N, C-alpha and C positions, 0 to 999 in steps of 0.2 A: 504494500500500500504506500503511495507517495502523496506528497503535499498537494500535488496538482490533480489528484483523483477526486471524483465527486464526493463532497462532504468528508474527505479523508484528511488525516493528519499523519505526519511521519511517525514511525513506530517509536522513535525516541522522544516524541513530544506527547505528554499526557497533561491536558489542561487541568487547572485547579477547579474545584467545585465549591465555591463559597456559599454561604447561606442565602436563601431567597430574600428578596426585599431590597438588595443593594442595587445601585445604579448599574444599568446594562451597557456594555461597551462592545461594539462590533469592530474587530481587527481584521483588516484585509491586507495580506502580504503573501508573496509566494516563496518566502525564505524561512525555513524552519527555525533558524537561529534567532531571527527577529521575533517570530511568534513565541519562542521560548523566553526571550528577554521580556517581552510584554507580559507574558503570563506570570513570570517570576516577580515582576515589579507591581503589576496591577491585579493579578489573579486573586489574591486574598483580600483585597480591598473592594473589588467590584466583581460583577458577574460578566466575564469575558466570553464572547462567542468569536470563533475564528473562521475566516474564509480565505482559501488559497487563490481564488480567482473571482472575476466579476460576476459570473453566473451564480456561484455560491452566495456571494454577498447580496445579490438582488433577491434570491429566494428567502434569505434570512430577514431582509428588510420587509419583504411582503408578509411575513408571518409573525413578526414581533416588533415591538417598539423599543428603540434604543435611545439612551440619553446622549451617547457619544459614539462617533465613528472615527477610527484611525485608518486613514486611507493612503496606501502606498501609490505613488504617482507613476511608477515605472516598473510594473510587473511584466513578466515575460510575455511578449506578444500582445499585450493589452495596454490601454491607456487608463491610468487611474483617474485622469481628469474627467472622463466620461462618467464614472461612478460618482465622483465628487459633485459634479453638476447635478446629477439625478438626486442625490441626497439633499443638496441645498434647495432644489426646487420642490421636490415631492415630500420631503420630511423636514419641515421647518422647525420642529421641536427637537431635532437631533443636532447636537453640537458637532463640529467637523474639524479634525486636525489632519493636516496633510503631511506626508512623509516623503522626502526626496532622497535619492541616492548620492547626490553631490551638491555642493554649495554653488549652484549655478544662478547668477543674478537674473538671467532671463527667465529661468524656471520659477524663481521666487516671484518675479514680477507677474508672471502669468498666474501663479497660484493665488496671489493676493488680489488679482483681478476678480476673484470670486468673493472677496471680502464682504461685499454688499449683500451676499446671499447666505451668510452664516458661517464663514471660516473663522475658527476660534484659536488656531495655533498652527505652527509650521516647524517641523523637525527635519534635520539633515543627518543621515547615517554617516558614521556611527554616532549614536547619541548615548549619553550616560544615563544610567537608571534614574538618577535624580532629575535630569532634564525631562525624561519621560513622565515621571510622577508629577512634577510641578506643572508641566504643560497640560496633562490630563485633568488635574485638580482645578487649574484655572479655567479650562474649557467647560468643565461641568458647572463650576460656579457661575460663569457668565451665562451659560445656558439656563440655569435655574433663575437668575435675575431676569433674563429676557422673557421666559415663560410667565413669570410672575407679573412682569410689566404688561405683557400682552393680555393676560387674564384681567388685570386691573382696568385696562382700556375697554375691554368687552363689557365688564360690569358697569363701567361708567356710562357706556352707550345704552345699556339696558335701563339704567336709572333715568337717563335723559329721556329715553323713549317712554318710560312710565309717566314722567312728568307731563310730557306732551299728551299722552292718552288721558291724563287726569283733567286736561283743560276742558272747561265747560262750553267750548265753541269748536266748530269744525276747523280742522287744519289739514291741508291737502297739497299735493304736488301733481302737476300734469306735465307730460313730456311733449315733444314737438308734434306728435300726432294727436294731441289733446286727450291722451289716455291717462287715467289716474295711475300713478306709480307709487303714491303714498296717500294714506288717509287714516286719521285717527278714529277712535270709536264714535265720537260725536258726529263726524262726517258720514260714517256708515249709517248711523241711526237716522239722520235727517234725510238721507237718500233712500231710506226704506230698504236697506240692505243689512244682512247679517254681518256681524263683526268680521272684517277682513275681506268682504266680498265686493266692496266698491273698487278696490285695486284691480286694474285690468279693463274696466269699463270706461266708456266715454259719456259725455253729457247727453248724447242722443238717447241713452237708455234711461235717464232719470228726469229729464226736463221736457217741458212742453215746447213745441216748435217756436212759439213767440219768445220764451225765455232763452232758448238756445241761440237765437239770432244775436241778442245783445251780449250774452256771455262769450260767444265765439268771436265777436268783433273786439271785445276787450282783450281776449287772449291773443288775437292776432296782433293787436297794437303793441302789447307788451313784448312779444317776440320780435317784431320788426324794429321798434324804437328803443327797447330796453328800458321802458318807463315804468313807473309805479302807478297803479290804478286804485283809487279809493272811490267808493260810491255807496249810496243806499239804493237797494234795488228790491223790487218785489217780484218773485219768481214762483212758478208752480213746480213743486217737486213731489212726485208720488201722488198727484192729484190734489195737493194741499197748497194754498197760497201762503207764502212766508216772506217776511221782509227782513233783509239782512243789511248790516253795515259790513261791507266787504273791503278787504285790503289785499290786493294782488301785486306781486312784484317778481322780477325776473331772477332766476338763478343763473349766474354767469360762469362761463368756463374761464380758463387762464387767459384766453385771448379777448375777454370782455364780451363775448357773444352769449346771448340768452339761449339756454339749453332746456329750460323748464319754467313753468309758471307756478309759483308758490302762492297759496291763498290762505287767509285767516278770515272767517266770516262769523260775525256775531249776530245771533238771532234776536232782533229787536221788535218783533211783532208786538204791537200794543205798547211800545216804549219809544215813540218817535222823538221824545226829547233827547234821546241818546245822540242824535245828529249834532246838537249843539256841543255836547261833550267831545264828540269825535273831532270837531273843528278846533276846539281849544287845545286838544292834545296834539293835533297835527302841528300847531304852531309851537307849543312848548317843547316839543321833542325834535324839531327840525335839525338843530345843530348836532344832536346826538345821532340822528339818522345819518348825516353826512359822514361823521367820523367812523361810525360802525360799518358803513358801506366800504370805506377804505380798508378797514381791518378784516374784511372778508368774513364777518360774523353776521351776515344779513339776516339769517333765520332767527338768531337769538334777539337781534334788535327789533325785528317785527313782532316777535312774541312779547317783548317788553311793551311795545306800543299797544298790543291787544289787551293787556291787563289794565291799561289805563282806560280803555273803553269799558272794560268789565267793572271797574271800581268807580262809581259815580262820585266818590268823594275827592277824586283827583281832578285833573284838568288844569285850570290856572294855578292851582295849588302847587303842582309839581314844578311849574316854571318859576314861581316865586321862590320856592325852596332853593333852586339852583342859583338864583341871583343873590339871595341872602347868604347862602353858603360861601359863594365866591367872595362876597364882601367880608365875611368873618375871616376867611383864609388870608385875605390880603391884610386885614388888621392884625393878624397874628404873625405876620412877616413870613408867610410860606412862599412868597414869590409869585410873580404874575403868571408864569406858565402853570404852576400847580393850582393856582386859583381858577384859571380858565378851564383846566381839566376837571376840577371839582364842580364848576358851573354846569358841565354837561353830564357828569356822572351822578350827582346827587338826585336829579329827578327820577332815576331808575331805582331808587331805594326800595320801593314797594312792588317790584316786578313779581315777587313770589306770590302776590295775591291772585295771580292767575289760577292758582289751585284752591283758592278759598271760595266756598259756595256763596252765591248771591244773597241768600237769606241771612248770612252772617255779616257780610259786608254792608248790607243796607238795613240792618235791624235798627229800628228807632230807639229801642230801650237798651238796658244793660245786657251784657252777654252772660250766659251761664258759664260755670267753670269749664265744661267741656267745649263750649263754643269759644271761650277765650283761649283754650289750649290749641284749638284748630286755627284760630286767627294767628297765634304766635308762630305757627309753623311757617308763615310766609317768609320769615328771615332765612330759614334753612333752605326753603325751596328757591328763593331768589339767589342765594349764594350758589346753589347747585346749577342753576341755569347759566350764570355768568362766569363761574370760575373756570380755571385752566385754559384761559384764552391767551393768544400771543399779543393781543391788544392791551396796551397799558390802560386805556380807558375802561375796558371791560373788567380787567383785574381790579381796578379801583372801585368800580361799581359793585363788584362782588363783595369786597370788604365792607362797603357801606351797607349793602343789603343785609349782611350778616350781623353788623354791630350797631346799627342806628337805634336799637331799643335796649342796648346795654346802659347801665346807670353808673355814675361816677363812684358810688359807694358799694357797688357790687350786687345790688338787688335787682338788676335787670335780667334780660334774657337775650339769646338762648344759653349763654355760657356763664353768666354771672361774673364777667370781667370787671376789674376795678381800675380807676384812675388811668394811668398811662398804658395799662394793658390794652385798653380800648384804642384802636387806631385813631389818630387825630381827625381823619376825615369822618369817621363814625361819630365822634364827639361833636364835631361841627354840625353835621347833618341832624343830629338829635336836637340841638338847640334850634336850628332853622325850622325843622319840621314842627316842633311843638309850638314855637312862636307863631308861625303862620296859621296852624290849625286853630289856635285859641282865638285868632282874629277873624276866623272864617265860619260861616254857617255850616252846620252839620245836620244830618238827618235826625239826630237825637238832642240837639240844642242849637240856640242862636249864637251868633258871633259875640265874643266878649269885647269890652272896650279896651283901649290902649292901656289905661291905668290898671285895669284888672289883670290884663295880660302881663304887664311888667312885674306886678306884684307876685304873680305865680312863678314867673321865671326866676325872680330873685329868691323866692322861697326854696327853689330847687338848687340854688348855688351850693356846690360842694356835696350834695346828696345825689340829685338826678343829673346835674350838669357840671361840666368842667368850669371852675370859678373864673379862670382867665377868659374863656370864651363868653361867659355871661357878661364880664366887664366890657369886652369889646362891643357886644350887642348894645348894652345900656349906654355906653359912651357915644356910640354912633347911631342912637335911636332915630333922630330926625332923618338921617340919610337912609336908614333901613326902611322907614315908613314911605319915603319917596320911591324907593326901589319897588315896594309892593304895589304902588299905584302906577 
């Protein structure tokens, strides 16, 4: 029996048999001495399988999962590069260490040309046992980190998808053939379809001919001009007349061409006064829209605008918060650029209310303990929507969404942070938010006077609010009141 025979090993080579549960390593080499060295160094630490040629290696890969593959590049009559490329492409969870017969710079360059596909190490024969062990351990560690990171990304996507599915309004995407390629549960429901069944259909299947004419015209304009479309429209879906406030915008490719139409529609049947709120929000968030477009975070930005339509207590309120927050930041000496960034980010502090039910947001009386708990979740939901972005603006907005209900004395939520543990932007937004809210009408009370408002703010100095920020607000009160108007 020879090393090149099918599934065979040289008679002088008897692989170790370590316990089950250890990391599995596939070793591909046509030289018994190399296999013996690998088995001696790694065989008691890991579960090693050996293949003397590419066919054996492929069969083993097809039948088992391996954490690491040691791949000889220059076996007799065969190119180990072929196997290395197959492992990199077809087994992304398998770390890959390449083994060369000589220290050839051109060979090394070619080997590391595969680096973007998962190469985790490179050995040149003859190598020392210590080199082999360190290279294998490093490759397995890198592979463990990569698998963990990939799993984290998938979990994050699932959480984001869950948040979108929780939204109380339809959210959908149509491709260039006007076919739905994404729809949340609310979109399925309004279209009269079971969950997940709207995807793959077109508007012809769910709309009346009259409604289809207008909708198709809007979609064509978005594809051709790359523009955003906002409208209140009454359409017939499933034989029922419904009125929507709709926001449609293009999904752009790297070249700036529209490849899909994204839509968020708020059912406002019987709530026509929502049109006024929509117009206010369009103005108050325009600057944020422009910056978020450049950051390539269009979907998150439009979702933030949708919650402002959802929560009727916002509108001009969110615009005024941005102005007051920027004023306070400048008064604290944070610099013009930072103040301008806060001016745009602060209005997105309540984006997490997209997941808060209407009956809680608009309840005229006090909330029950369970309702208050549900309301407080908006800080976590808002942070989840905005976090982990490459955009500095969205990262700032995420911190504000999470911390604007923390209190200086530690009695706030969601984390009970104290004093300077709370980011300065969260402390600023907390003062601006409460100040403007006290001066504004709410569904559960009328606006307070300036004197009453200042008294409440001063009472919260050092307990609810940062004392220094309160001082800046009071000292600049005439200018702040002019900003509000």
